[in-house]
C-alpha positions in Angstrom: 95.0 74.6 88.3 97.9 74.2 90.8 99.3 77.6 89.7 95.9 79.2 90.1 95.5 77.9 93.7 99.1 78.9 94.5 98.4 82.4 93.4 95.2 82.5 95.3 96.9 81.4 98.5 99.6 84.0 98.2 96.9 86.7 97.8 95.0 85.3 100.7 98.1 85.4 102.9 98.8 88.9 101.8 95.2 90.0 102.6 95.5 88.3 106.0 98.7 90.3 106.8 97.1 93.5 105.6 94.0 92.9 107.7 96.1 92.1 110.7 98.1 95.3 110.3 94.9 97.4 110.0 93.5 95.8 113.1 96.6 96.6 115.1 96.5 100.2 113.9 92.8 100.5 114.8 93.4 98.9 118.3 96.2 101.3 119.0 94.0 104.2 118.2 91.2 102.8 120.3 93.3 102.5 123.4 94.9 106.0 122.9 91.4 107.5 123.2 89.6 106.0 126.1 86.3 107.7 125.2 86.1 105.4 122.2 86.1 102.4 124.5 82.4 103.1 125.2 81.6 101.9 121.6 83.7 98.7 121.8 80.6 96.5 122.2 79.0 97.8 119.0 82.3 97.5 117.2 82.7 93.8 118.3 79.2 92.9 117.2 79.7 94.6 113.8 83.1 93.0 113.2 81.8 89.6 114.3 79.1 89.9 111.6 81.6 91.1 109.0 84.0 88.3 109.9 81.3 85.6 109.5 80.3 87.1 106.1 84.0 87.0 104.9 84.5 83.4 106.2 81.3 82.4 104.3 82.6 84.0 101.1 86.0 82.3 101.5 84.4 79.0 102.0 82.4 79.4 98.8 85.5 80.4 96.9 87.4 77.4 98.2 84.6 75.0 97.2 84.4 76.7 93.8 88.1 76.3 93.1 88.5 72.9 94.6 85.7 71.4 92.6 87.1 72.8 89.4 83.9 74.7 88.7 85.9 77.7 87.6 87.4 75.7 84.8 84.0 74.4 83.6 82.5 77.9 83.4 85.1 79.2 81.0 
């Protein structure tokens, strides 16, 4: 089980770094084209909803793995 959690954390860290890089790339493109700034409010709302959804899924995954439920279902 420890090995499973360790692998999951490495993947989670990698995903975080990839998401951070993608966000930086998006932001640099946004500020290079000022006309896109008009849509910033819509983008913030959509990303806020997406972030909340992802955090909920991560919470479920953490509960699932920490309770050992994944072992019982095999």
